[in-house]
N, C-alpha and C positions, 0 to 999 in steps of 0.2 A: 408809542413805538414798541414793537415787540422785541423782546430780549431772547437770546440763545443762551440756554444754560449748558454748560460744559459739565459732564459726569466727574464727580470727585474720584479719588482713589477709592475712599469708602464705599461711595455708590457702586463702584464697578465690582468690589467684593461681594455685593450683595447680588450680582446677577449670576445666573446659573453658569456652572464652569464650561457647559458647552457653548452657551452663547459668548463667552468671554473667548473661548478658543476661535470661534467662527469670526468674532469682530476682530481679532488679531491678524487672522489669516487674511481677512478682508483688506486690512491696511496694508498687509505684504503684497497682495494682489494688486491693489491700486498702484503701488509703486512699480512693479515688475512687468505686469501685463502689457502697459503701453511700450515699454522698451522691447518686450518679446514681439509684440505686434508689428512695431516698425522695423525690427531686424527681420522677421519672417512672418508674413500674414498667412501662410497656408496651414492646412492641417498637417500635412507631411513634416516629419522631422528634418530640421535644417541639415544640409548635405555637409556643410562646414564643421558641424558638430559631431560627425562619425569618425571613427578610427577602424582602420582595416588591420585585422589580426591574421590575414591568410599568410603574409610573409613570415613572421615568427613562428606560427604553428607549422608550417611546412618546414622551417628550419629544425624546429624541435622534433619533428617526425623523423627526419632525415638523420639527425644525431643520434635517436634511439636505435634506428635500424643499423647505423655505422658501428655503434659501440656496444650492441647488445651481447656480443660474445666476447669481449675483450675489458670492458670497463669493470673495475673492482665491485661497483655498486650491484652489478648484475651477476658477477661471479661470486661474490661472497656474501651476499645478503638476499636479494631477490632470488637467485638461483636456488639457495636453501629453502626459501619458502615454498618454491615451485616443486623441489624435490620431496619435502615434507608432505606436501598436500597429495602428490601422485602416490607416495607410498602408503599413505593413510588410505586413501579412497581404494586403492589396489588390495590392501590387507582386508578391508571390510567386504569388498567384492569376493575374493578368493574364499573368504570364511562362509559366505553366503552360498557360493557354488559347491564348497565342499559339503554344507549340510544337506544340499540338494532340495527339491521341492517338498519332500516329506518332512525333512528337519526343519525348514524355514516355517512351513505351516504349523507344524506342531509347536515350535518355539514361540511364534505369534500368538497362538491360541492359548498356550499356558500362561504367557504373560497376562493376556487379557483376562484370563481365568483369575489369576491371582489378584489382579487389581479390581475387577468388577463383576466377576461371577461367570456362570456357565452362559447366559444369554450372549454377552459381548465376545466371549471366545467362540461361540458358534459363528457369530457373525464375521470375526475376524478370520477364521478359517475359510469361510465362504468367500471373503473378499480376496484372498490369496489364490484360491482355487479358480475363481473367475478369471484372474489375472491369466492363469495357464490354459484355461479354455479357450480365451481370446487368442490364444498363442502369442503371448507377450510376457513368457515367464523370465527369459533371460533379459530382455530389455528392462523388465520391471527390477530385476536384481541390480543392473547396471544404475538405474535411476535411484533405487534405495540406497545404494552405497554411496553415491554422490550427495545425496540429500542428508544422509546421517552426518556426513562430515561437515556439510554446508551449514545444517542447523545447529550443530554443536558449536561451531566456530561464531555462527550469528547470535546465539544465546550468550555466549562468552563475552562477545564484544558489547552486546546490548545491555547485559547486566552490569559490566564495569562502566559503561558511559551513564547508565540509568542510576547507579548508585552515586556517581558524582553529581549528576544533575539534580538527584533527590536530596542530597546532604548540603548542597552548596548553591546559594542563589546566583552568586556570580557565575559559576560553571555552568548552571541551568541557562542563563541568558547567553551564554558563549556558545553552548551547544545546539541551541534552537537552530540557527542558521546552518550549523553543519548537518543537522539531522535532516533538515529541510532539503539541502543539497543532495544527500545520499538518497533520499526517498523521491524526490521530484525529478532529478535528472534522468532522462529516459535511458533504459538499459542499452539501446542502440547507439546513445551518445557516447557512453564510456566504454562500450565493447571495443571500439577501435583503438583507444589508448592502451586498455588491458591487453588487447591481442598484441600490439606494438611491443609491449614489455615482456609478456609471458609467452606469447606465441599461441597458435591454435591447440587446444587441448583442455584438459580437465583443470589445471591450475586456473587459468583464465575464467573457466566456468564456475568455479567455486568462489573465486574473489568477486565476480559480478553478482552472484547470489547473496554473499554475505552483505555487500554494500547496499542491496536492495530490501534484504529481509532483516537486518538487524535494527534499523530504526524503530520499528513498532515495539520491540522488546525494550529499547531504551526508553521510549515515551512512557510506556505503561509502567515499567520499573520506576520512574520518577514520579509519575503520578500516584501510584500506591504509597510511596515513601513520604511525599510531601503532604499528602491528605490522610496520614495516620491519626487515629483518634489522640487528640492532645492530652486527654485526661489520662489515658493509660501510660502515655510517655511521661506524663508528669509523676504518676505513682511510681513507675520504675525508677525514674531519677531520684525521687525522695528515698528510695530504698539504698542508694549510695552506688547504683550501677554506672559503670564507666561508659564513655560514648561508644566503644565497640560492643559492650554488653547489651546497651540499649538498642543497637542496631540489630543484634543477632537475637535477642529474646523478645524485642517489642516491634520495632519498625518492620523488618522483614516478614514475621508472622501476620501482622496486621495488612500487609500488603500483599497477601498470599492470593487473593483473587485477581488482582491486576498482574501479578507475576505470571499466573496460569493463562490469563487471556492473552498477555505478551507471548508467551511460548505459542499458544494456539495460532496467533496471527503471524508469527515468524514461520512456523510449519507451513501454514497455508500459502504465504507469499514466496517461500522458497520453492515449494512445489510448482507454483504459478509460473516460476522462472524457467522451469524445465525445457519448455519449447525453446525460448529465446537462448538460454544457454547451449542449446544444441547447434546455434548457428556458428558457435566458434569451437566446435568439437567436443560437447559434453557428452553426445551419444545417448544411448537409452531410449526410453519412451520419447522424449522430446524429438530425437532425430526421426523416429518413425512418424510422428506427427508432421514435422516440417516437411519430411519427403512425400508424404501422402497428399498434404495441401499444395504441394508444388506441382503436383498432377490433378489437382481439383477432385480428389477421391475422399469425399466426406466420410464415407463408411470406414475406410482404412484409418482415416485420422481420428475418428470417434473411438475405433477399437483399441488404438493407443492412448487416447484421452481418457477413457473409462478407467484403466488402472491408475492413472495419477489421481483421479478423483477418490477411487477405492483406498489408496494409500493415505490420501489426506483424511478421510472419513475415520479409518482405522486408528490413525495417530491422534486425531483430534479426541476420539472417544477415550483411548487409553489414558492420554495425559489428564483429560477432564476428571475421569474417574480416580487416578491416581492422586490428585489434589484434594478429592474429598475424603481419602482415607486418613485415618489417624496413626499415630506411630505405633499405638498398642495392636494395631490390625496386621502389622508386618510379622511374617513368619520366615525367618531366615532359612530354616530347615525345608519349608516347603519350596523356596525358591531354588534350593539344591536339589530337590527331588525333581522340579521342572526342568531344570538344566541336565540332570542326569537323564531323564526321559528322553529329552532332545538328542542327546549324544546317543542314546540306544537307538533311536529311530533312524537317525542319519548314518550310523555304521551299519544298521541292517539294510538300509536302502543302497549303500555303497557295495555291500556283499553280494546283494541281489541284481546290481547293475540297474537301479531305478532312479538315479539321481537326476537325470533329465526328465523334463516333462514329456509323456508320451505324445507323439504326434497324432496319433488315432483319436485323441481326446480333445481335439481342438475343433472349434465350430467356425463356419464362414459367416462373419458378422456384417462384413462391408456390404455385401450385395442388397439385403433388405433395407438397410440404412439409406443407401443411395436412391433405392426406389422410393423410399418415403420422402427424401429431399426432392426428388424430382416432381412428386405429386403435390407437395407444398408450394413449389415455385409455379406450378401450372394452375392450382386453384386458389391460392391465397394472395399472390402478389397483385392481381388486378382482377376486377370484375365481380367482385363479392357484392351482392345486392345490399341495399340500404347503407350499409357501414362503409362501403368502398373497400378496396384492397390495401395491403400494407404499402404498397407504393404510392398509394394516394395520401395515406398517413404521413409518409416521409415527406412528400411533396408540400403537404399543408404545414408541417412542421418548419420545413426550410422556409417556406414563403412568409409565413406569418410570424415566426420567432427568429430564426437564425439570420436570414437575410436582413431584417429591420435593425437587429442587434449589432450586426457587423457594419452595417452603413452608418448607424449612429455612432458608434466608436470611431470609425474612420473619418466622420465628418467633423467630429471635434478637433478644435486646434490642439497641438501637441502640448502647448502650456496649460490649456484648460484641464486635460487629463492629468497632468502632474498636480494641478490644484485640487481636483476632484479626490485623488488619491491621498493627498495631504490632508484634505479636511475629513475623509472617512477614517483614516488612520489616527488622527489626532483626537477625533470625538471618541474613540475605544481605547486610547492609550495616552502616551505621553508624548512630547515632542521628539524623543528619540525614536518612538515607534513610527511617527510621521516621516522623521528624516529618512529612516531605514527604507520605508516603502517607496519614498520619492526617488531616492538613489536608486533603488532596484529597477524601478520603471525607466528612470532616465537612462540607466545603463543598457537597456534594450535599444533605445535611440542611439545611443553611441556605438553600439555595436552594428547598426545599420540594418536592422530587422523590424522597423517600426510597425509598418503596415502588415506584414505576416503575423507579427505578435498580437496585433488587435484582432485579426482574423481568429486566431487561436484562442484568444481571451473571450470572444463572443461564443465559441463553442463550449469552452470550460464553465463559462457562466451559465449557459442553458443546461449543461449536463449537471453541474452541481446544484442547481435549483431543482430539477427533476430528481436527483438522487435524495437531497435531503428531504423533500416532501415524502416520497415513497418510504425512505429509510426512517424518519422519525415517526411515521404512521404505523410501519410494522414494528419497530423496536418498542414504542408504546404498548402496541397489541401483545407483543411476546413477554414484556414485563409484567403486565396485568393478567394473563393467562398462561397456565403452565402447558395447556393443551395446545395453544398457538405456538408458543416456544418450541414445543416438540416436532410440530408440524413444519416450522419453518427451518429447522436445524439442518436436515438433510438438503432441503433446497438451497439454503445458504452455503452450504458446503460444496455443492455441485457448482454454483455460480462463482465461488471465490477460487476453487481449484482447477476449474476446467481451464486449460491453457486459452489465452485470448485467441490464439490462431485456430482453435477448433470450432468455437462459437461464432467466429468472423465469416466463414462462409455461410451458414445459415442466415446469418443477419443481413449479408448482402443479397442473398437468395430472396429474402422477404422484403427488404427495403431499397435494394439496388445499390448503386454506387453513389457517394457523395457525403456531404457533411452529416445528414440525419443518421446514417448507419454508424458513423465515427461517434456521435453522441450516444446512440444506443449502446455500442461496445463499451464505452467509459461508465455508463449508468449501471450495466450488468456487472462491471468488475468492481466498482467503488461501493455498490450498495450493501454487500454482505458486511463490511467493516462498520459502516454507519449503523446498520440494524443492530449488530452484536454490541458495540459500544454503548449505543443508546439503552438497550434493554439491560445491560450490566449495570450502568449507572443508576437506573431507575429502581433495580432491584436491590441496590446497595444503600439506599436511603434508610437513615435511622428508623427502625420500626417503632420507636418510641414516639417519634413525630407523627407518625401515621396513626398510631393508636390515640393520641392526644387529639387529633384531628376528627377521628371518628367519635370520640367521646363527646366532643362539641357539636356533633350531628352534621358534619360535612359530608356532603355527597361524593360519590366516586369521582365526579368530574371536578368538584372543587378539590378533593385530595391530590388529583393529578396536577392541576394548574397552580394551586397555592401551597403545595408541600412538596411533591415529587419533583417536578421540573425545576423549582428554585434550587432545591437542595443538590440535584444532579447536574447543576450547571457546568462544573469542571468537566464532567464526562460527555455533556452534550456539545462543549466546545471542543473537545478533543475529537469527537464524532465529526463535527464540521471541518476541522483541520485534516483529518483523515481522508474526508470526502474530497476536499480539494487536492490533496496531493495525489491521491490514487487516480483521480480523473486526469490529471496532468501526465501521471505515469503513463496512460493509455493513449496520449496524444499521439505517440508515434504510430499506434495501431489505426488511428483515424486517418493518418498520413497515407497508409498503405492502401485504404479503400476510399479515397477520393476526397479525404477532409482537407487535404493541402496544406498550406501555411507551414508552421514550424515543424509539423510532424513529417511532412513530405521532405523537408530539408535535412532533417536528421537521417531519414532513411536513405536519401540520396548519398549523404555523406558516407555512410558506412558501405552501400554498395559500390560505390566508386572509390574507396579509400581516400577520400577528400576529408582530411582532419579537420581543415579550417571551416567548411560548411557544416559538418556534422557538430563540431564542438561549439560553435557560435551559436547554432540553432538550440542545442542543448542548454547552453549558458542562458539563452533567453527565456527558455522554459523554466529553468531554475529561478531567473529574476521574477518571471509572473507568479511562481509559487511563493516566493519570499513576500512579494507585494500582498498576494492574497491572504497569505497568513498574517501579516501585520494588520490588514484591514479586518479580518475577522476574529482575531484573538485578543480580547481585552487583556492588558497587562495587570498584574497584581498591584502594581504601584497604584494605578487608577482605583482599584478597590480599597486599598488602604488609605489613600489620601484624598480621593476624589478628584485628583488631578486630571 
């Protein structure tokens, strides 16, 4: 008679940790699944497990409207913040106008020259002159004033949060969901409560920009501090340095590359918010883009979008060059000469009455662009021999990838989706990670948006997959070749800083309306961050490790797969994280071009002033982002304990 052997505890400890986790989860599933199946056998989330937030959110909205002009919270706290933002932005804007276009151009060129030399100075001057030639000088100054204040506030908030997360494991774990929420919650979802509190205008636009642009600075600051060379830190500590001295003399200098990358990402993301902020009264270039696209005038929208890109490129180059300088290269007297020259030029322009950009020096840029868009629509949309038109590509992508993915997710019973999420999150982390992911996914069902969330999830998964494949390939190429890095840099700048609303119409013109153009827009927006972070991580790999691999006869491919990629794992995981959250951030854009699902609900909520619909859909997007973050980000505890 055969006997059945029961694994002993010692035998169980010899099993691979992943197998132990799956076995434990299988036991839990064997107990709970029959109960869930008997309670609700369909794939849809049970109706009796949903909670309606419409009444409390409507009540909160009404309370804010009724008390905005009388309650002490608004009068003595939020009101002061609003006034400070308005005064600061106005002061910067008036200073720019007082300098005039000659003074601003000379000042920008002088700063670029002191930081990086003549070549960048000429390029900076040309960029500002192009803004004037396009007839966008005054809107450019409005946007520049707003972005200066927003970026400074974003950097300050990001550095403070990053310092806390980089120096404290507990704070790092606590801040992760906060940063996820700040970066994943679509701008349209929190524009409505921001407008309720601050009203239409500059304060709401600056606050929305800070919420969106501060997380990259915080994440990269924490990354740089947490991965500082331990040998250097140990040497500094052995010399008797205090905690503050170790931070200022070792940790922060060692994290310099990450800090500069964080500043770069903050500037890019702040400028990318220019159009969305214009919806709530930010003005400037974003308002010009928004008004042009409302009338489907791609040329006028591009004429306003190009200065946004030029501003981003100039600020990117100047900040990057500033980070490569040493303290010995700084010449305070030279800076004084540059400032004095700027004041002299501005004074001369004022005396001559030449502060405003001459109208005769502007060009009609919109008309040829609109003709080019019409040609693309007529010749590339359909009927292209052999390869087919872009509409055919969009149709095939929808039929072969998006439709099966959505159908598969919505076919799964709700409890099986939770089990899959738990298994994936537990395999890459701890039981706390799995619990967080499951609770985030369950919250979506409780909010009553289960099916549209799965629809959105299918689009996000497809967009993230395309983004990571293209981003990792381009990042690896950029890290291994300076020529490729230089060639990709302006392309990435354009992709990352061109407002989503600008490239939305060409995307629709080429791919039509539907979920495929929504995915394309998400890929274009998320790709630059993945490429930059991947390239940065691979370039920061210890040269000694690469030299050792070369001395052992390793080929270029072996160095990449066996040395660079394993050592750059933290940066690659951060690239995955940023890819996920940036794709989710553009879900709202997909809702405007036929993507439907949660993106449409958020847009509808803002358009109709429906706080409940907009915030519930936005909260569901945040829960999706939190779940995907936990599923894709292995925890440090797993690395240390193998748990």
